[in-house]
C-alpha positions in Angstrom: -66.7 -15.7 21.8 -68.3 -12.5 20.7 -69.9 -12.2 24.2 -66.4 -12.6 25.7 -65.0 -9.7 23.7 -67.8 -7.6 25.0 -67.5 -8.7 28.7 -63.8 -9.5 29.2 -61.5 -8.3 26.3 -58.4 -9.3 28.2 -59.5 -12.9 28.5 -60.8 -13.0 24.9 -57.5 -11.7 23.6 -55.5 -14.4 25.5 -57.8 -17.1 24.3 -57.5 -15.9 20.7 -53.7 -15.7 21.0 -53.5 -19.2 22.4 -55.8 -20.8 19.8 -55.6 -18.8 16.5 -53.2 -15.9 16.3 -50.2 -16.3 14.0 -47.6 -14.2 12.3 -47.3 -13.1 8.7 -46.0 -16.6 7.7 -49.0 -18.2 9.5 -46.8 -19.9 12.0 -48.0 -19.7 15.6 -46.3 -17.0 17.7 -43.7 -18.2 20.2 -44.5 -18.2 23.9 -42.3 -15.1 24.4 -44.1 -13.2 21.6 -47.5 -14.1 23.0 -46.5 -12.7 26.4 -45.2 -9.5 24.8 -48.4 -9.2 22.7 -50.6 -9.7 25.6 -48.8 -6.9 27.5 -49.0 -4.6 24.5 -52.7 -5.3 24.1 -53.4 -4.7 27.8 -51.5 -1.4 27.7 -53.7 -0.3 24.7 -56.9 -1.6 26.3 -56.3 0.5 29.4 -55.7 3.5 27.2 -59.0 2.9 25.6 -60.7 2.5 29.0 -59.3 5.9 30.1 -60.8 7.4 27.0 -64.2 5.9 27.7 -64.2 3.4 24.8 -63.3 -0.2 24.1 -61.7 -2.6 21.7 -65.0 -3.0 19.8 -65.5 0.7 19.4 -62.2 2.5 19.1 -61.3 4.5 16.0 -58.3 6.1 14.3 -58.5 9.1 16.7 -58.0 6.8 19.7 -54.9 5.3 18.1 -53.5 8.8 17.4 -54.2 9.8 21.0 -52.3 6.6 22.1 -49.2 7.8 20.3 -49.4 11.1 22.3 -49.4 9.4 25.7 -46.2 9.9 27.8 -45.0 6.4 27.4 -46.0 5.8 23.8 -44.5 9.1 22.7 -41.1 7.6 23.5 -41.6 4.5 21.4 -39.1 3.7 18.7 -40.1 3.4 15.1 -39.9 -0.4 15.5 -42.1 -0.4 18.6 -44.7 1.7 16.9 -44.7 -0.7 13.9 -45.2 -3.6 16.3 -48.3 -1.9 17.8 -49.7 -1.2 14.3 -49.3 -4.8 13.2 -50.9 -6.0 16.4 -53.9 -3.6 16.1 -54.3 -4.5 12.4 -54.3 -8.3 13.2 -56.7 -7.7 16.1 -59.2 -5.5 14.1 -59.2 -7.9 11.1 -60.0 -10.7 13.5 -62.8 -8.7 15.2 -64.3 -7.7 11.8 -64.3 -11.3 10.7 -65.9 -12.4 14.0 -68.6 -9.8 13.6 -67.6 -7.8 16.6 -66.4 -4.7 14.6 -67.5 -3.1 11.4 -64.1 -1.6 10.3 -60.4 -1.7 10.9 -59.0 1.7 11.8 -55.4 0.4 11.9 -55.3 -0.7 8.2 -54.4 2.7 6.9 -51.4 2.9 9.3 -49.7 0.0 7.7 -48.8 2.3 4.8 -47.7 5.2 6.9 -45.6 3.2 9.5 -42.6 1.1 8.5 -39.8 -0.9 10.0 -36.7 1.2 10.6 -33.9 0.8 8.0 -31.4 0.3 10.9 -31.8 -0.8 14.5 -32.2 2.2 16.8 -29.3 3.1 19.1 -29.9 1.3 22.5 -31.1 3.6 25.3 -28.9 3.9 28.3 -27.8 6.3 31.0 -24.4 7.9 30.5 -21.8 7.4 33.1 -22.6 10.7 34.9 -26.4 9.9 35.1 -25.6 6.3 36.1 -23.5 7.6 39.0 -26.1 10.2 40.0 -28.8 7.5 40.1 -26.7 5.2 42.2 -26.2 8.0 44.7 -29.9 8.8 44.7 -30.8 5.1 45.4 -28.4 5.1 48.4 -30.0 8.2 50.0 -32.3 7.7 53.1 -35.9 6.8 52.4 -39.0 7.9 54.4 -41.6 5.3 53.7 -42.3 1.8 52.5 -43.4 2.7 49.0 -40.2 4.7 48.4 -38.1 1.8 49.7 -39.8 -0.7 47.4 -39.5 1.6 44.4 -35.8 2.2 45.0 -35.2 -1.5 45.5 -36.9 -2.2 42.2 -34.8 0.3 40.3 -31.6 -0.9 42.1 -32.4 -4.4 41.0 -32.7 -3.4 37.4 -29.6 -1.1 37.5 -27.6 -3.5 39.7 -28.3 -6.9 38.1 -29.5 -6.2 34.6 -32.5 -8.5 34.9 -35.6 -8.1 32.8 -39.0 -7.0 34.0 -40.3 -10.6 33.6 -37.4 -11.9 35.7 -38.1 -9.2 38.4 -41.8 -10.2 38.5 -40.9 -13.9 39.1 -38.2 -13.2 41.7 -38.8 -14.7 45.2 -37.5 -13.6 48.5 -35.4 -16.7 48.7 -33.7 -15.9 45.4 -32.0 -12.7 46.8 -28.8 -13.2 48.9 -27.4 -9.7 49.8 -25.4 -11.1 52.8 -23.6 -13.8 50.7 -20.0 -13.4 49.7 -20.3 -12.2 47.1 -23.9 -11.0 47.2 -26.1 -12.4 44.4 -29.6 -12.9 42.9 -30.7 -16.3 41.6 -32.6 -15.7 38.4 -35.1 -18.5 37.7 -35.2 -20.3 34.4 -37.8 -19.2 31.9 -37.9 -19.6 28.2 -35.7 -18.9 26.4 -33.3 -18.3 29.3 -31.7 -20.8 31.6 -31.4 -20.2 35.4 -28.4 -18.1 36.3 -26.7 -16.4 39.3 -26.1 -12.7 39.0 -23.8 -10.9 41.4 -25.2 -7.7 42.8 -23.4 -4.4 42.0 -21.9 -2.9 45.1 -24.2 0.1 45.3 -27.3 -2.0 45.3 -26.3 -4.3 48.2 -27.3 -2.1 51.2 -30.6 -1.1 49.7 -31.6 -4.6 48.7 -30.6 -5.9 52.1 -32.9 -3.3 53.7 -35.7 -4.2 51.3 -35.4 -7.9 51.9 -35.4 -7.4 55.7 -38.5 -5.3 55.4 -40.3 -7.5 52.9 -40.0 -10.5 55.2 -42.1 -8.7 57.8 -44.9 -7.6 55.5 -48.3 -9.3 55.6 -48.3 -10.2 51.9 -49.5 -13.4 50.4 -46.9 -15.5 48.8 -43.1 -15.0 48.6 -42.7 -12.7 45.6 -39.8 -10.2 46.1 -41.8 -7.3 44.7 -45.6 -6.8 44.7 -47.9 -3.8 44.6 -50.8 -5.2 46.7 -51.2 -7.4 49.8 -52.6 -10.3 47.7 -49.2 -10.9 46.3 -50.2 -10.1 42.7 -47.1 -9.6 40.4 -46.2 -6.1 39.3 -47.2 -5.3 35.7 -44.9 -3.9 33.1 -46.8 -0.6 33.2 -46.2 -0.3 37.0 -42.5 -1.1 36.6 -42.3 1.6 33.9 -44.0 4.1 36.1 -41.6 3.4 39.0 -38.5 3.7 36.8 -39.9 6.9 35.2 -40.6 8.6 38.5 -37.1 7.9 39.8 -35.3 8.9 36.6 -37.4 12.1 36.6 -36.3 12.8 40.1 -32.6 12.8 39.1 -33.3 14.8 35.9 -32.6 11.9 33.5 -35.5 12.7 31.1 -33.8 12.4 27.8 -33.9 8.6 27.6 -36.6 5.9 27.4 -37.7 5.6 31.0 -37.9 1.8 31.2 -36.3 -1.2 32.9 -34.6 -2.0 29.6 -32.7 1.3 29.8 -31.4 0.4 33.2 -30.5 -3.1 31.9 -28.6 -1.5 29.0 -26.9 0.8 31.5 -25.5 -2.1 33.5 -24.4 -3.8 30.3 -22.5 -0.6 29.2 -21.0 -0.2 32.7 -19.7 -3.7 32.7 -18.2 -3.4 29.2 -16.5 -0.1 30.3 -15.1 -2.0 33.3 -13.3 -4.3 30.9 -15.5 -7.4 31.0 -15.8 -9.4 27.8 -18.9 -9.5 25.6 -19.2 -13.2 26.5 -19.1 -12.5 30.3 -21.7 -9.7 30.0 -24.0 -11.6 27.7 -24.0 -14.5 30.2 -24.7 -12.1 33.0 -27.7 -10.8 31.1 -28.9 -14.3 30.2 -28.4 -13.7 26.5 -27.6 -16.5 24.0 -25.6 -14.3 21.7 -23.4 -11.2 21.9 -25.7 -9.1 19.6 -27.0 -6.8 22.4 -23.5 -6.3 23.8 -22.2 -5.5 20.3 -24.8 -2.8 19.9 -24.1 -1.2 23.2 -20.3 -1.5 22.8 -20.8 0.5 19.6 -21.9 3.5 21.7 -18.5 3.5 23.6 -15.9 5.9 22.0 -12.7 4.0 21.1 -10.6 6.4 23.0 -12.6 6.0 26.2 -10.2 4.2 28.6 -11.4 1.0 30.3 -11.5 1.2 34.1 -10.1 -1.6 36.2 -12.6 -4.3 36.9 -15.0 -3.8 39.8 -18.5 -4.9 40.8 -19.9 -1.4 40.7 
């Protein structure tokens, strides 16, 4: 196992998570948490690679440099704390396994803490939402731009998660149906569901699906970055969303698929849909997310007539 940490840290981390890693109460992490932790670890590992170091040699200065990266600098207090706890668990394990000599994350446990209150959800205000919709509907010049805009339109027009976008197949998207919809496949803890496409997203997703069917790409995934059909990573999704939000000047929010998901949620609540309806659309088992986003809507803001926009 020591050799694996030296030669393939990604595989070593996955193996450790599957066999040994547990939370503070010593209960194994859920499948959903394991997937999230693996994505976080991979993000940090790539940061270390860019700095010319590795998981067996990084120090406190590398962690501090991580906080200053464009993406990590936008992290909430809760997200920073999750990273600290992950790095502390990882380093304690590596010290015990004889791979490392010290734990540079240990001191951060006293300087970082969980927020006293949940942070306000990130979303685009109505003006930025409309500006983004107009941008997505403008002509595109190349395949990469069409794919990027289709990805952003999917997040903004359906509210699905990055994991759901990764698993979407061409046969799941039906822009010519009446009404147009996307079939979201079941994955723990969410059941399969049908999500109607927002009106602005239909032409763009129709064009992308038509184009995607002609591309010489292995498999039938709706979105890929390479011809071998490999799924798009969270980091790539974040970069695509960030580039397009930057293009419309929406730089004062967390540039992530989650922000677009929250924006759709808020738009649907403003349109008069109930919390139960919107939660079901998002594949949520409770109204907690809708309640938090509804709290951002001024009480005197009039609800618009229902629409599929």
